BALOBA-1460 file (C-alpha; in Angstrom, 3 decimals):
// residues 263
<rec num="1" residu="m" x="3.681" y="-41.800" z="37.616"/>
<rec num="2" residu="w" x="0.268" y="-40.212" z="37.226"/>
<rec num="3" residu="l" x="1.813" y="-36.816" z="38.054"/>
<rec num="4" residu="i" x="4.384" y="-37.194" z="35.259"/>
<rec num="5" residu="a" x="1.629" y="-38.184" z="32.850"/>
<rec num="6" residu="l" x="-0.411" y="-35.152" z="33.882"/>
<rec num="7" residu="v" x="2.531" y="-32.789" z="33.360"/>
<rec num="8" residu="l" x="3.303" y="-34.299" z="29.942"/>
<rec num="9" residu="g" x="-0.339" y="-33.987" z="29.007"/>
<rec num="10" residu="l" x="-0.413" y="-30.310" z="29.934"/>
<rec num="11" residu="i" x="2.773" y="-29.698" z="27.934"/>
<rec num="12" residu="l" x="1.283" y="-31.397" z="24.880"/>
<rec num="13" residu="i" x="-1.916" y="-29.368" z="25.219"/>
<rec num="14" residu="g" x="0.141" y="-26.185" z="25.461"/>
<rec num="15" residu="c" x="2.140" y="-27.145" z="22.373"/>
<rec num="16" residu="s" x="-0.984" y="-27.916" z="20.376"/>
<rec num="17" residu="q" x="-2.572" y="-24.601" z="21.425"/>
<rec num="18" residu="e" x="0.595" y="-22.721" z="20.425"/>
<rec num="19" residu="k" x="0.623" y="-24.510" z="17.072"/>
<rec num="20" residu="k" x="-3.047" y="-23.651" z="16.572"/>
<rec num="21" residu="t" x="-2.384" y="-19.955" z="17.160"/>
<rec num="22" residu="q" x="0.392" y="-20.035" z="14.547"/>
<rec num="23" residu="e" x="-1.726" y="-21.653" z="11.834"/>
<rec num="24" residu="m" x="-2.601" y="-19.273" z="9.039"/>
<rec num="25" residu="k" x="-6.306" y="-18.744" z="8.454"/>
<rec num="26" residu="l" x="-7.500" y="-18.351" z="4.859"/>
<rec num="27" residu="v" x="-10.879" y="-17.233" z="3.536"/>
<rec num="28" residu="k" x="-10.635" y="-19.983" z="0.898"/>
<rec num="29" residu="p" x="-8.488" y="-23.107" z="1.377"/>
<rec num="30" residu="g" x="-5.374" y="-23.052" z="-0.792"/>
<rec num="31" residu="v" x="-5.987" y="-19.463" z="-1.931"/>
<rec num="32" residu="l" x="-4.491" y="-16.184" z="-0.735"/>
<rec num="33" residu="t" x="-7.264" y="-13.608" z="-1.154"/>
<rec num="34" residu="v" x="-5.865" y="-10.077" z="-1.439"/>
<rec num="35" residu="g" x="-7.893" y="-6.892" z="-0.965"/>
<rec num="36" residu="m" x="-6.812" y="-3.815" z="-2.910"/>
<rec num="37" residu="d" x="-8.236" y="-0.545" z="-4.191"/>
<rec num="38" residu="a" x="-7.501" y="-1.154" z="-7.880"/>
<rec num="39" residu="t" x="-7.650" y="2.493" z="-8.896"/>
<rec num="40" residu="y" x="-4.022" y="3.325" z="-8.193"/>
<rec num="41" residu="p" x="-1.661" y="2.667" z="-11.101"/>
<rec num="42" residu="p" x="1.094" y="1.617" z="-11.271"/>
<rec num="43" residu="f" x="0.522" y="-0.214" z="-7.981"/>
<rec num="44" residu="e" x="-2.892" y="-1.719" z="-8.708"/>
<rec num="45" residu="f" x="-5.420" y="-1.212" z="-11.460"/>
<rec num="46" residu="i" x="-7.749" y="-3.187" z="-13.707"/>
<rec num="47" residu="n" x="-6.721" y="-3.457" z="-17.359"/>
<rec num="48" residu="e" x="-9.623" y="-2.021" z="-19.372"/>
<rec num="49" residu="t" x="-9.085" y="-4.531" z="-22.176"/>
<rec num="50" residu="t" x="-8.463" y="-7.773" z="-20.285"/>
<rec num="51" residu="k" x="-10.415" y="-6.795" z="-17.122"/>
<rec num="52" residu="k" x="-7.586" y="-8.343" z="-15.098"/>
<rec num="53" residu="f" x="-5.725" y="-6.919" z="-12.110"/>
<rec num="54" residu="e" x="-2.312" y="-5.497" z="-12.985"/>
<rec num="55" residu="g" x="0.385" y="-3.479" z="-11.232"/>
<rec num="56" residu="f" x="3.394" y="-3.612" z="-8.938"/>
<rec num="57" residu="d" x="1.432" y="-4.849" z="-5.918"/>
<rec num="58" residu="v" x="-0.333" y="-7.451" z="-8.062"/>
<rec num="59" residu="d" x="2.932" y="-8.916" z="-9.371"/>
<rec num="60" residu="l" x="4.449" y="-8.826" z="-5.883"/>
<rec num="61" residu="m" x="1.541" y="-10.737" z="-4.327"/>
<rec num="62" residu="k" x="1.623" y="-13.314" z="-7.129"/>
<rec num="63" residu="a" x="5.280" y="-13.963" z="-6.302"/>
<rec num="64" residu="i" x="4.578" y="-14.132" z="-2.558"/>
<rec num="65" residu="a" x="1.636" y="-16.528" z="-3.003"/>
<rec num="66" residu="e" x="3.737" y="-18.757" z="-5.240"/>
<rec num="67" residu="r" x="6.374" y="-19.113" z="-2.535"/>
<rec num="68" residu="m" x="3.644" y="-19.873" z="0.004"/>
<rec num="69" residu="g" x="2.362" y="-22.659" z="-2.223"/>
<rec num="70" residu="l" x="-0.975" y="-20.891" z="-2.697"/>
<rec num="71" residu="k" x="-3.082" y="-19.622" z="-5.556"/>
<rec num="72" residu="v" x="-3.916" y="-15.919" z="-5.426"/>
<rec num="73" residu="e" x="-7.136" y="-13.988" z="-5.979"/>
<rec num="74" residu="f" x="-7.695" y="-10.237" z="-5.857"/>
<rec num="75" residu="k" x="-10.721" y="-8.320" z="-4.604"/>
<rec num="76" residu="n" x="-11.330" y="-4.718" z="-5.639"/>
<rec num="77" residu="v" x="-12.342" y="-2.750" z="-2.547"/>
<rec num="78" residu="a" x="-13.077" y="0.959" z="-2.043"/>
<rec num="79" residu="w" x="-10.288" y="2.510" z="0.027"/>
<rec num="80" residu="e" x="-12.493" y="3.832" z="2.831"/>
<rec num="81" residu="g" x="-13.757" y="0.326" z="3.623"/>
<rec num="82" residu="i" x="-10.610" y="-1.678" z="2.999"/>
<rec num="83" residu="i" x="-9.442" y="-2.104" z="6.624"/>
<rec num="84" residu="p" x="-12.928" y="-2.910" z="7.998"/>
<rec num="85" residu="g" x="-13.227" y="-5.553" z="5.265"/>
<rec num="86" residu="l" x="-9.966" y="-7.165" z="6.380"/>
<rec num="87" residu="i" x="-11.033" y="-7.178" z="10.030"/>
<rec num="88" residu="a" x="-14.298" y="-8.861" z="8.948"/>
<rec num="89" residu="h" x="-12.223" y="-11.496" z="7.062"/>
<rec num="90" residu="k" x="-13.654" y="-10.725" z="3.645"/>
<rec num="91" residu="y" x="-10.081" y="-11.271" z="2.373"/>
<rec num="92" residu="d" x="-6.858" y="-12.504" z="3.919"/>
<rec num="93" residu="c" x="-4.625" y="-9.455" z="3.562"/>
<rec num="94" residu="i" x="-4.344" y="-6.006" z="2.018"/>
<rec num="95" residu="c" x="-1.635" y="-5.082" z="-0.471"/>
<rec num="96" residu="s" x="-2.606" y="-1.692" z="-1.827"/>
<rec num="97" residu="a" x="0.208" y="0.866" z="-1.494"/>
<rec num="98" residu="m" x="-0.762" y="1.185" z="2.178"/>
<rec num="99" residu="t" x="1.557" y="3.255" z="4.345"/>
<rec num="100" residu="i" x="2.413" y="1.785" z="7.739"/>
<rec num="101" residu="t" x="1.129" y="4.274" z="10.324"/>
<rec num="102" residu="p" x="0.623" y="4.032" z="14.116"/>
<rec num="103" residu="k" x="-3.119" y="4.624" z="13.666"/>
<rec num="104" residu="r" x="-3.503" y="1.771" z="11.185"/>
<rec num="105" residu="a" x="-1.205" y="-0.466" z="13.245"/>
<rec num="106" residu="k" x="-3.757" y="-0.290" z="16.067"/>
<rec num="107" residu="q" x="-6.294" y="-1.944" z="13.769"/>
<rec num="108" residu="v" x="-4.149" y="-4.392" z="11.767"/>
<rec num="109" residu="n" x="-0.701" y="-5.953" z="11.763"/>
<rec num="110" residu="f" x="1.803" y="-5.091" z="9.042"/>
<rec num="111" residu="s" x="4.424" y="-7.142" z="7.254"/>
<rec num="112" residu="i" x="7.994" y="-6.003" z="6.953"/>
<rec num="113" residu="p" x="8.129" y="-2.948" z="4.619"/>
<rec num="114" residu="y" x="8.103" y="-3.649" z="0.893"/>
<rec num="115" residu="f" x="8.270" y="-0.134" z="-0.591"/>
<rec num="116" residu="v" x="9.851" y="3.207" z="0.356"/>
<rec num="117" residu="a" x="7.553" y="6.099" z="-0.539"/>
<rec num="118" residu="s" x="6.988" y="9.796" z="0.058"/>
<rec num="119" residu="q" x="4.309" y="12.370" z="-0.564"/>
<rec num="120" residu="v" x="4.965" y="14.839" z="-3.397"/>
<rec num="121" residu="i" x="3.158" y="17.694" z="-5.085"/>
<rec num="122" residu="v" x="1.965" y="17.266" z="-8.673"/>
<rec num="123" residu="v" x="0.980" y="20.261" z="-10.822"/>
<rec num="124" residu="r" x="0.080" y="20.810" z="-14.458"/>
<rec num="125" residu="a" x="3.072" y="20.592" z="-16.784"/>
<rec num="126" residu="n" x="2.829" y="24.267" z="-17.806"/>
<rec num="127" residu="d" x="2.311" y="25.615" z="-14.259"/>
<rec num="128" residu="n" x="5.365" y="27.479" z="-12.920"/>
<rec num="129" residu="r" x="3.712" y="28.997" z="-9.853"/>
<rec num="130" residu="i" x="4.263" y="26.149" z="-7.389"/>
<rec num="131" residu="h" x="7.750" y="25.065" z="-6.311"/>
<rec num="132" residu="g" x="7.053" y="23.813" z="-2.775"/>
<rec num="133" residu="v" x="4.511" y="23.642" z="0.041"/>
<rec num="134" residu="k" x="4.598" y="27.393" z="0.779"/>
<rec num="135" residu="d" x="3.395" y="28.069" z="-2.769"/>
<rec num="136" residu="l" x="0.167" y="26.165" z="-2.025"/>
<rec num="137" residu="e" x="-1.040" y="29.263" z="-0.171"/>
<rec num="138" residu="g" x="-4.357" y="30.382" z="-1.687"/>
<rec num="139" residu="k" x="-4.503" y="27.437" z="-4.124"/>
<rec num="140" residu="v" x="-6.953" y="24.551" z="-4.584"/>
<rec num="141" residu="v" x="-5.367" y="21.238" z="-3.614"/>
<rec num="142" residu="g" x="-6.692" y="17.729" z="-4.184"/>
<rec num="143" residu="v" x="-6.059" y="14.541" z="-2.173"/>
<rec num="144" residu="q" x="-7.523" y="11.056" z="-1.950"/>
<rec num="145" residu="l" x="-9.703" y="10.339" z="1.070"/>
<rec num="146" residu="g" x="-8.079" y="8.379" z="3.874"/>
<rec num="147" residu="t" x="-4.552" y="8.565" z="2.485"/>
<rec num="148" residu="t" x="-1.329" y="9.951" z="3.920"/>
<rec num="149" residu="g" x="-1.647" y="12.672" z="1.264"/>
<rec num="150" residu="e" x="-4.824" y="13.837" z="2.980"/>
<rec num="151" residu="f" x="-3.190" y="13.601" z="6.418"/>
<rec num="152" residu="f" x="-0.213" y="15.681" z="5.253"/>
<rec num="153" residu="a" x="-2.457" y="18.318" z="3.652"/>
<rec num="154" residu="e" x="-4.423" y="18.637" z="6.894"/>
<rec num="155" residu="k" x="-1.132" y="19.037" z="8.765"/>
<rec num="156" residu="l" x="-0.140" y="21.907" z="6.445"/>
<rec num="157" residu="l" x="-3.468" y="23.637" z="7.103"/>
<rec num="158" residu="k" x="-2.908" y="23.369" z="10.866"/>
<rec num="159" residu="e" x="0.570" y="24.834" z="10.410"/>
<rec num="160" residu="g" x="-0.925" y="27.962" z="8.808"/>
<rec num="161" residu="i" x="-0.605" y="27.378" z="5.056"/>
<rec num="162" residu="h" x="-4.056" y="28.275" z="3.802"/>
<rec num="163" residu="f" x="-5.537" y="26.572" z="0.738"/>
<rec num="164" residu="k" x="-8.809" y="25.001" z="-0.293"/>
<rec num="165" residu="l" x="-8.690" y="21.243" z="0.209"/>
<rec num="166" residu="r" x="-10.764" y="18.962" z="-1.997"/>
<rec num="167" residu="r" x="-11.049" y="15.269" z="-1.179"/>
<rec num="168" residu="y" x="-11.596" y="12.551" z="-3.802"/>
<rec num="169" residu="k" x="-12.550" y="8.894" z="-3.650"/>
<rec num="170" residu="t" x="-9.707" y="7.971" z="-5.995"/>
<rec num="171" residu="t" x="-6.386" y="9.505" z="-7.006"/>
<rec num="172" residu="p" x="-7.167" y="9.305" z="-10.767"/>
<rec num="173" residu="d" x="-10.241" y="11.490" z="-10.121"/>
<rec num="174" residu="a" x="-8.038" y="14.105" z="-8.454"/>
<rec num="175" residu="l" x="-5.474" y="13.951" z="-11.275"/>
<rec num="176" residu="m" x="-8.212" y="14.395" z="-13.876"/>
<rec num="177" residu="d" x="-9.493" y="17.518" z="-12.123"/>
<rec num="178" residu="l" x="-5.916" y="18.808" z="-11.997"/>
<rec num="179" residu="k" x="-5.530" y="18.235" z="-15.732"/>
<rec num="180" residu="e" x="-8.859" y="19.997" z="-16.411"/>
<rec num="181" residu="g" x="-7.839" y="23.037" z="-14.329"/>
<rec num="182" residu="r" x="-10.226" y="22.486" z="-11.437"/>
<rec num="183" residu="l" x="-7.268" y="22.005" z="-9.085"/>
<rec num="184" residu="d" x="-3.931" y="23.763" z="-8.785"/>
<rec num="185" residu="a" x="-2.087" y="20.828" z="-7.264"/>
<rec num="186" residu="v" x="-2.462" y="17.284" z="-5.971"/>
<rec num="187" residu="i" x="-0.583" y="15.708" z="-3.057"/>
<rec num="188" residu="i" x="0.006" y="12.007" z="-3.703"/>
<rec num="189" residu="d" x="2.534" y="9.185" z="-3.322"/>
<rec num="190" residu="n" x="5.724" y="9.536" z="-5.352"/>
<rec num="191" residu="g" x="5.218" y="6.180" z="-7.092"/>
<rec num="192" residu="i" x="2.023" y="7.125" z="-8.911"/>
<rec num="193" residu="a" x="3.258" y="10.714" z="-9.365"/>
<rec num="194" residu="m" x="6.411" y="9.670" z="-11.213"/>
<rec num="195" residu="w" x="4.508" y="7.086" z="-13.249"/>
<rec num="196" residu="m" x="1.882" y="9.626" z="-14.372"/>
<rec num="197" residu="a" x="4.498" y="12.292" z="-15.172"/>
<rec num="198" residu="k" x="6.405" y="9.751" z="-17.268"/>
<rec num="199" residu="k" x="3.259" y="8.527" z="-19.001"/>
<rec num="200" residu="c" x="1.741" y="11.976" z="-19.606"/>
<rec num="201" residu="p" x="4.570" y="14.575" z="-19.524"/>
<rec num="202" residu="e" x="2.398" y="17.034" z="-21.437"/>
<rec num="203" residu="d" x="-0.131" y="17.027" z="-18.572"/>
<rec num="204" residu="y" x="1.736" y="16.569" z="-15.294"/>
<rec num="205" residu="k" x="4.882" y="17.702" z="-13.525"/>
<rec num="206" residu="v" x="6.246" y="16.487" z="-10.172"/>
<rec num="207" residu="i" x="7.707" y="18.996" z="-7.739"/>
<rec num="208" residu="n" x="10.986" y="17.397" z="-6.644"/>
<rec num="209" residu="e" x="10.475" y="17.818" z="-2.925"/>
<rec num="210" residu="r" x="9.903" y="14.759" z="-0.737"/>
<rec num="211" residu="l" x="7.364" y="15.842" z="1.845"/>
<rec num="212" residu="t" x="7.384" y="12.666" z="3.932"/>
<rec num="213" residu="h" x="9.231" y="9.385" z="4.405"/>
<rec num="214" residu="e" x="6.887" y="6.394" z="4.338"/>
<rec num="215" residu="l" x="7.002" y="2.623" z="4.180"/>
<rec num="216" residu="y" x="4.336" y="0.428" z="2.583"/>
<rec num="217" residu="g" x="3.354" y="-2.834" z="4.248"/>
<rec num="218" residu="i" x="1.017" y="-5.761" z="3.663"/>
<rec num="219" residu="a" x="-1.799" y="-5.641" z="6.229"/>
<rec num="220" residu="v" x="-3.055" y="-8.769" z="8.006"/>
<rec num="221" residu="a" x="-5.799" y="-9.138" z="10.620"/>
<rec num="222" residu="k" x="-4.509" y="-9.135" z="14.192"/>
<rec num="223" residu="d" x="-6.042" y="-12.552" z="14.894"/>
<rec num="224" residu="n" x="-4.045" y="-14.158" z="12.061"/>
<rec num="225" residu="p" x="-0.390" y="-14.207" z="13.232"/>
<rec num="226" residu="g" x="0.354" y="-17.413" z="11.342"/>
<rec num="227" residu="l" x="-0.485" y="-15.771" z="8.024"/>
<rec num="228" residu="l" x="1.639" y="-12.719" z="8.852"/>
<rec num="229" residu="k" x="4.604" y="-14.967" z="9.621"/>
<rec num="230" residu="a" x="4.172" y="-16.860" z="6.325"/>
<rec num="231" residu="i" x="3.852" y="-13.646" z="4.295"/>
<rec num="232" residu="n" x="6.981" y="-12.174" z="5.900"/>
<rec num="233" residu="k" x="8.958" y="-15.328" z="5.121"/>
<rec num="234" residu="a" x="7.826" y="-15.326" z="1.474"/>
<rec num="235" residu="l" x="8.406" y="-11.572" z="1.101"/>
<rec num="236" residu="k" x="11.983" y="-11.912" z="2.373"/>
<rec num="237" residu="e" x="12.599" y="-14.678" z="-0.165"/>
<rec num="238" residu="v" x="11.238" y="-12.507" z="-2.988"/>
<rec num="239" residu="m" x="13.504" y="-9.642" z="-1.930"/>
<rec num="240" residu="e" x="16.600" y="-11.807" z="-1.575"/>
<rec num="241" residu="d" x="16.383" y="-13.847" z="-4.799"/>
<rec num="242" residu="g" x="16.126" y="-10.902" z="-7.209"/>
<rec num="243" residu="t" x="12.416" y="-11.251" z="-7.982"/>
<rec num="244" residu="y" x="11.539" y="-7.996" z="-6.214"/>
<rec num="245" residu="e" x="14.080" y="-6.015" z="-8.256"/>
<rec num="246" residu="k" x="12.673" y="-7.393" z="-11.522"/>
<rec num="247" residu="i" x="9.136" y="-6.431" z="-10.568"/>
<rec num="248" residu="y" x="10.275" y="-2.973" z="-9.437"/>
<rec num="249" residu="e" x="12.149" y="-2.299" z="-12.676"/>
<rec num="250" residu="k" x="9.169" y="-3.466" z="-14.731"/>
<rec num="251" residu="w" x="6.879" y="-0.837" z="-13.226"/>
<rec num="252" residu="f" x="9.216" y="2.050" z="-12.332"/>
<rec num="253" residu="g" x="12.051" y="1.715" z="-14.839"/>
<rec num="254" residu="t" x="14.780" y="1.979" z="-12.191"/>
<rec num="255" residu="k" x="16.414" y="-0.269" z="-9.616"/>
<rec num="256" residu="p" x="15.097" y="-0.078" z="-6.039"/>
<rec num="257" residu="n" x="17.273" y="1.032" z="-3.147"/>
<rec num="258" residu="m" x="17.309" y="-2.305" z="-1.335"/>
<rec num="259" residu="t" x="19.641" y="-0.982" z="1.370"/>
<rec num="260" residu="l" x="17.138" y="1.730" z="2.297"/>
<rec num="261" residu="l" x="14.255" y="-0.746" z="2.178"/>
<rec num="262" residu="m" x="15.803" y="-3.541" z="4.236"/>
<rec num="263" residu="k" x="17.826" y="-1.531" z="6.775"/>
């Protein structure tokens, strides 16, 4: 009898330990704290008038938190320190137009993809010299530090296309220098590129060549599998009930390709 009791006890201990590992850890009880670099419209930015966070990622995380039964708070974090901050548990997750890459996946876990993106070239509206990557030869090109735009530009340099590469802390800084003539081109994500070209057609033009195929994900610390599971569940619900499409249309003016996203 004592042997049966011992075995049952070990099973119960194992079950409780498994349950413990699946519990989601939160920086603040009842609140999903989201880290983002709020300098990247239309994905995340701070409204100059209201001083509130706005953007596609902001609306998406509000919807996800609602389905998780949590309140949501946003923390503005410089891009270069955003992953270290997550690992140090300064916030619960990152939703900041972050491309899922093998290098980043070694440091954090990612949710299922929530956005299909690509790198594109942006030039001044009246510039007819650049039609593709080969035309970057001899030009001055801007990128944001630590982004897939920077990684792609470095790849082009290694492949023998020679240009001067300038790195910026934020994408808006790079776009401003492009507008002012201090750059010939900027390599950035298609989402912000299309948004800026639509907003300021007299200043910017997007070269219609997709340089990469990327997927954005929500990053979670590796020691927080319970939170990742809960976020994935809520994200799937948002995608399946039509909420995602409404948010997408609000910020990009078109319907998303859900087949491409969820395949």
